[in-house]
N, C-alpha and C positions, 0 to 999 in steps of 0.2 A: 621465526617464527612457525610451527610445526602443528602439523595434526595428529590426533592420536585416532586410531580404529573406531573406536565409540565416537557419534560424533559429541559438541561440549562439552568434554569431558572437563572436569574443571584439572588445572594443568596444564591444558590441551586449546589445539585452535582450527577453529574449524575455515576454510574457504568455500564459500558458496557461490554462485551464481543464480541469477531469478531472470525469469521470459518473462515480458509483458503481459499481461492476463487480462486485462480488462475486460470484463464480460456484462455489457450492457445491451437487455432487448426490451425498446417498449410493447407497451402490450400491444399496440396496435400494429400489425405486421408489414401497415403502410409506411412507419416511420424507420429510419435505418437506424440498426445496432452495430453497436462499439461492438466489435467483437475482434481485440489484439490478435490472436492465436489465424484469425483468419486472414487479417490485413496485411498482419509480417508474411503467410504463407506459413507459418510452424504447424499448423494442421497438416501439410501435407511432407513437412519437411523437418518431421519431430525427430527422425532418428539421426536423420547428418546433424540439428542441432543439440540433440543430446546427447549423441558424439561428441562432435565439438566442445560441449562444457566440460565432458570429464576427461579431453586430451588438453585443455586448457588450464586443468590442475587443480577444478572443482571436483569436491568429495561429498558435496552434497551442493542440493538444486528449490529453490524457492519454486515450487509449481500449480499453476492455476489448473482447479479439476471442471472447469464450465459449467457450474450449478448450471444456471439458468436453461442451459442446453442441452443436458443429464436427467435431469428433474423433468421429467416431461410430462407427468401429472400428478397430483397426490399417490403416493404409494409407489408409484410406476418410474423405472429408471431403465435408461437405455447407457449400459454399461460398454459398450461395444469397443470406443475408442480408448476408453483408459482399460480395458483388459488385455490391449497390447501394450501398450505406453507405458503404465507400470511395472509390468515385467521387466521390457527390453530394459528402464533407466534401473531396476532394483538388480535384476540377478546379472545379464548381460554386461553392465555398466558397474554395478558397484555404487553407486549414487544413492544416498540417501536422500528421499524426497520430503522436505518440508509440503504438506499439502496445505495449498490456498484453497482455502473451502468455498470462501466471497469475496468478490474481488470488484465492490460497486453495483451490483446486478442481482436480482432476484427471476426466478423463472417466470413467466407471462402469466400464467392462473393465477397470480399474485396479486391481481388487479389493483392493487394497494401499495403494491411493492412492500418496503418498509414499513410503511404506516398502516399493512394490512392486520386485522387482527389474526392471521392464520399465519403471520412469518415467524414469531418464535417456534412455533409447533412443528413447522415446515422446514428450517433449518436443521432441527434438531432431530429430526427424521431423516432426513437426508444425512447428516453428520453418522448418525448412528448405523444406517444402512453401508458409507461409505467405508466407515472404520472396521466393519463387520468383514465386510467382502475385501478388505485387503489386508485384516489383520497382521496377516502372515509377511508382510512387503512394507507397510506403510506404520509409522510408530510415534512419527511429529506431526502435529497439524496447528495450522492457524486457522483459530473458527471466524475470524473476517479481518481484512487487510485494512488499514486505517481509517477507525470508525469516526474522527473526528473528520477527515475529508469528505468521507461517505455522507456524513453530515450536512456539510457542509452542499454539495456538488445536488444532494437530493433533497435536502430539507430549508433550507437555509433563502438558497437562489436559484431554483428550479431547474437546472440544469436537465438532469436525469430523475426517473420515476423516483417516487410522485410526484415530485415535481411540485414542492410547499416551498414557502417563501417566507422569511423572516425567521425569527428566533421561537416563534409559535412555533413552525414550523422546522426549525434545526429539531424542537425538544419531539416533537412527533414522529420523527425518526432514530433520534439517539437513544433515546429507553426503551421501545422495542429491540434495538440494535444489540443492546448492553443486556435484555434479557434475552435473546438469540446466544448470544456469547455463555452464556452463565448455562445454559441449554444444551447448548451443542458442547460446551465443558466435561458437562454433567452426564450425556448422551457415551461422548466417547470415552471416559473413561469407566462407564458400565460396561460397555466390551470391549475394553482393554485397560487393567488396572495399571498398568507399564506405559500408557500413552505420556507423549511427552507433548505440553503447549506450551504451543509460542505464538501469545499476544501479541500484537503488528501495531504500533501506533505510528503515526508522525509527528517528529518533532517540533514543538512552536517555540520556535527564538524569535520574541517581538519586544520592541521598546516602543516610545515616542520621546521624540525633543518637546511636547506640547504639553505644557502642567494640565491644561483645559480636556486632555485626552490618555490623561494616566487611568481615569475607572477601567475608560472601554477598553487600555491596552491591557488591564487586569483582569477582566472578564474573558479575553481571547486567552489568555495563560489558563486563565483557570479552564474554561472549556478545553483547553489542549491534554488538561489533565483527568476530566470525568470518565471517561469511556472503563480507563486504569482505575480511578477511584472507585469506581460502579464493584467491575471485579473483584477489588479485596473487601468489599463490604465495606468502605469510609465514609459515603453518604449518606449520611445520618441530619438530624436536627442540627449537628453543629457545624456543618460543611458548609463552606464559603457560596455555594450556589442551593441551596436546598430549597431556601425561601421564593429562589429564581426559576426554578425548574417547576415548582406550583404555578408561580403565577405565570408561568408561558404554557401550563398547559397538562403538565404532568401528574398523573394518577398517583395520588398517595399510596392505594394497596400494593402499586406497582415500586415505587421506592423502597417501602416497605420489603416488598419480596425478595429485591436484588440484595438488599440490608442483612436479611435474612439467610441469603441463600448465595455466599459468597463462593464465585469461582476463580481462586486465585491460579494465574498460569505459574507453569515453570519455569519461563524466561520471559522478561520482555523484549520486542524486537525494535527500535529504534531506525524508523526512515528521517533521513539526512540529506538537501542536498545542498552545496555552499551557496548555488545562487538563486536559491529559491526559496530554500523553509528561510531563512533570515529575513526578519518584514519588518519596515516603519513605520508605525501608525502615524497618519498625518491628515489633515483638513484638504480633500482638492476639490474645489468648485463648489466647498461649502459642505464636501460629504467625507465621512469618516473612512480613508480605505488605508488598505493594507499595501505597501509599497517593497517590493524584492530587493534584494539587493545582496553582494557575495562579501560572505562575512569566513570565507575561507576555511580554514583549521580553528580559527575560535569558537565559531558558529558551534562545528560539531563535538568539541571539547566541553563548549555550556552544554549541548543539550545530555551527551551522555552523562557528565556529572552531577546533572538535574535528573535525573529519571533513576540514577544509581542511590543520589541522597534519598530520595521521596521512596522507593519501594524496595531498596534493600534486596533487590533479586541481580541476578545473573541477568547480563545484558548481551543480545547479538546487533551487529549494524546489520540490519534485515533491508536495505536499501540505501545505497549511495551511488553518486555518479555524477559526472557534468558535462552538460553542453558546448561542446566547443572543437577546435581541430586535437591531430591525433597528441600532438604535445604538451593539448591542454588539460586531456584526460589523462595522460600518463603521471601531468606534475599532480592533480590531484588523488591519482591513485599511490602514488607511491608519498606525498602528504599526511595525506588522512592515516595511511599503514603507518605511520611513525606516529602521530598521534595517536592511533589506539594502542602502541605495543607501550606506551607510557603512558595508558591510563590502564591496563591490561587487569595490573595486581589492584588498584584506587578500587575499579568501579564494576569488577570481576566481566571483563567482557571476553566474550568466547566464539566471536566467531564475526566474520566481513564478508558482508555482499555487495557486487558489483551489480547493482538493478541500473538497465535491463544488460542483456549479456548481449543483444544485439541491439542496432536503432527498432523505434517502434513508432507508427503511426498519431500524429499529434491527435488527441481527443476531439479538436475543433472537425476534424474529417465530415464527423456525423451531424455534422449540427450547418452541414454546407459551408465550414470554413470561419466563420465567427469565432470569437475567442470566446472561451468557458471557465478562463482562467478565475478564483478568486480575487488574485489581486493585480494589481496596477505594476507598470514598467517605466521608466524613465525611455521616452522616445527622442530620438536624436534624426532631424531631418536632414536633408541633402545641404542643405544651406547652414546648419550649425543649429540650428534650434532647436532647444528642447523644450520637451512637452511632458507630462506627467499625462500616462491614461492607460487603459487597455494594449496590450500588443497588437501591433495589426494584422488585420488575416494574413492568413499562410498563404493562401490562394484559394480556387477553385476544383473542390474533386474531382473533377470531371473530365481534367486534363490530367489525370495520374497524383501517383503519390510522393512521387520527388520532393517538391516542394513541403511536405509532409512530415519528411523524415526528420525525426527528433533523433542529433548525433550526439547519442549520452554514448553509445555502446561500444563494451571492448570490441566488438561483431561490426561492420560498418554494412549496412543493406543497399546494394544497386539497382537501380529500378531497368530492367530489359526493355527493349523495344516490343515484347510480348509480356508485358506486365509482370514480370516475374522479376521477384527480389532476391539476389546473390550472397549469399556470404561471403566479407572479406576481413579476416584478424588484423588489426589493427595494431602499430606498435603497442598500444596500452594492453593488448590480450598477450604479448608477450611477455610483457611485465607482469602482469600478474602469472602467467607459467612460472615467473621465478618468483615472486612472493609465496606462493600457495606452495 
C-alpha cells in the first residue's frame, strides 16, 4: 500500500495515527475532568509526539482540538495552543490534520451538555470559527467522534454529562448530536466549500445465541446505524426506529428537520477493536448484557462490509488497535492490514489509522477507578473459576497512572518517579513504519 500526496485519494492509501483525545469537563469544577491530552502529557509533549507520528510514517493524523477547553464562553475562543500546534503539524511536519471537533465532552457553560437546547448551535458556531481560522491549514473534519458511544456514556448509562439514563436518555442525547453534526457540516462547508467531512462511528458487531434476545440484539444493531442514517436523510416514517424514537421522547420537528437537511459526509470512518467491538448479547443474572469477545479479523471484515454495503461511501479505518504485549499488537497490525488490502477495492477503503499512537489512561481514572464500560467480560479468578461481570477496578488513581495505562499504543508510555510519562516505541511501531 502506498500513500499519495493527496490524502484519501481514489486509488491511493493513507496511513494515519491518532492521539487519544477524550475531553470531558463536568459542569462542576469540583468533579474530576477526563482530559487525555493532559493525562498522557501530550499537552506539554505535543512537539515530540507529532514529530514521532511523522517519523513512524504517518502522513495524516486524527487530532482532537479540545472543544471544552478552547470554547471558553459563547462566542469566546482561546486559540493560543492550537495556533502553535496546527502550524507545527502542517507546515513543519507536513501532516494532514483530520480535526476531531468533539470527543465525548462539551464546554462547561453548556450546563446540560449534549441535551442542552443550545448545543447544536454552539458546536456549529465553534466549527465555523475553527474552520475559518485554520482554513489554509485544516481541510479535513470529524464533526463528532462516535455518536453511538457518546449517547451510551452520556445518555444511556449516565457516566458523563448530561448523565441521563435509559433509552429515553439515549434519545435525548442522540438526536441533538445528529442535529449538531448536520449543522456543523453545513457551517464548515459554508466557510470552506472544499472541506472534507470524515464521519467517524464505532462499529456495532453484535449477535446473540438466545432466541429470546433476538429483538434486543436487533435494536442494538439498528441503533448502531442511526447516526449515519440521520446524516444521510434516511430516518423517515419507514425507518425501523422512527416510532421507537418518538416513543422515547424524540420531537417530531427534530426528526423532520434532519430528514430534510441531509449532511452526507465525504468519508465514513469505522472504529473497530477486535477484543472490544464484538459483543454477544446474553442474560446475566436476569439482565440483558453485552459480553465482549475477540472476533479478530472476521469482525473487522464484517464491520467494513456492513458499512460499505449500507452507505456506498468510501471508508477509512479511523480507529483500531488491541491491548496486549508487543507481539500481540504487531500481529493485529499485520493481520488487519492484510484484510484491509483484500477488501480495498470491494469496500473502497482509503486509509488505516492505528489509534492510539501511544498508550492512554483508562477512562475509569476520572471515576475514582470504577469501571465505566458498557460491556461485561469473562473474569477468571486465581483458582480458575470463571464469572461474567464488569472488569475489575484497575486501582486507585492516587497511587499513580501505571495501573491505568492501556497498552494499546504503538508507543509505550512508562511512568517515571516524577510521574512524567516517557515515550518508548515498540516493535509494532517499527512494523507500522514498514507498512506505511
